[in-house]
Phi, psi and omega in degrees: 000132182287168180298320181293319179296320180295319179294320179294318178297321179292319178296318177301312183300317180296315181291319180296324177291321178295322178293317182297323182276356178079020177300321174246102184296162180303139176082354182269157180272137176288160174303160178301156185303321183296312181292319180295320179298320179294321179295319182280334179087035178224172176284162179298323181295317178292322177300320182295328176296316178295319179297316180299319178298316179295324178292322177296332177273000179082009181274336181231157174228146184243133173250127183302327182268330192248349178103206186258138181234150174283124183292145173281139175289141185254149171244155177194151182284133173301150181307127172067014179243125179270118178229152171283165177303317181299316178295319180299315182295311181297328178294337179259009179077019180257159180260109179284142175232152182212125177245121181282118179275324177195152172228117189230131173261125186201169175289146177289145172286162178305319180294318180295320179298320180293316182292326183265001177065042181231167177292145179304144179071009172298156182285135175229162176244119179257127177240122177250127182224145172260117184257149182213171173238119183050042175078357175271126184295135181239318182207157178246119191245124175242116183241133178242122186240146174297120186296328181289346179250336185235024182300333181293344179282346182301324181252009182276151174272108182259012177295127178054038182228143177289129179292325178298318180294319178294322177298319180292314185284317187265337185242352182069024183249124181251118181287136183239321182206167180218138170264116195229135174231153181229134176223155177265138179218167171264132187286141179269181193300305185296307177298330177300317180297315183291326183266004179058051180234154170289146176304134181092356179293154181288137173227154172261131180251112177263132180238130187219157163232126186249140187239156180268188185290344175266007181064032174258138181297134182252318184207157168231152186201165175226132180233128176260116180256138169304133181298336182262010186230000184221140177230130179260133180239152176204148172270130181240133182232141174273137179294144178285132180277000000 
């Protein structure tokens, strides 16, 4: 290994260790190349090799005008597997967080009643939560549940807890499948503030109806994900002729 390669490998190791220890939190900008090279003890050309390697691994992102940024870790559902946000995060070694913004008992809207297969104006429980990874906001979740099946959740502490697990433990309801769609939107003012985004930034909007083991609808919901923090995966098959 040449002297330059050794220096680049050492710079990479130092920066990778700093990222792992959280010296530079997700979404933050790294110091300028001149200052960072001095901190690491290499030339700017050698530093750029290390930065490019980290970018290739998805740990860093580069903006031509603004410099280098620490990439946000992404969550995404494994193909064909239904998981709660909490389960997805923990499966990837991340710490899920959840702040309950409101819990409201109210009549269902006509659209909600249709999606949940209930009479109009039947009682529902609406739960709004801000979800995060290691305290960084990732998504804004609004869930509407049939009150006659999920009433026990009205007084439950859902902070940092999987809703699927709470449904199973407190209500005796086991989630089996979800009908799920995803669309891209520009974020509006209030969710932008909660998700720490500029107004108009891209978000992914997931809309679902979730069913139990008897194929009865349990909940319907809408989740706004930061566009830089969520990836949706699916298995696609061509029909056999």
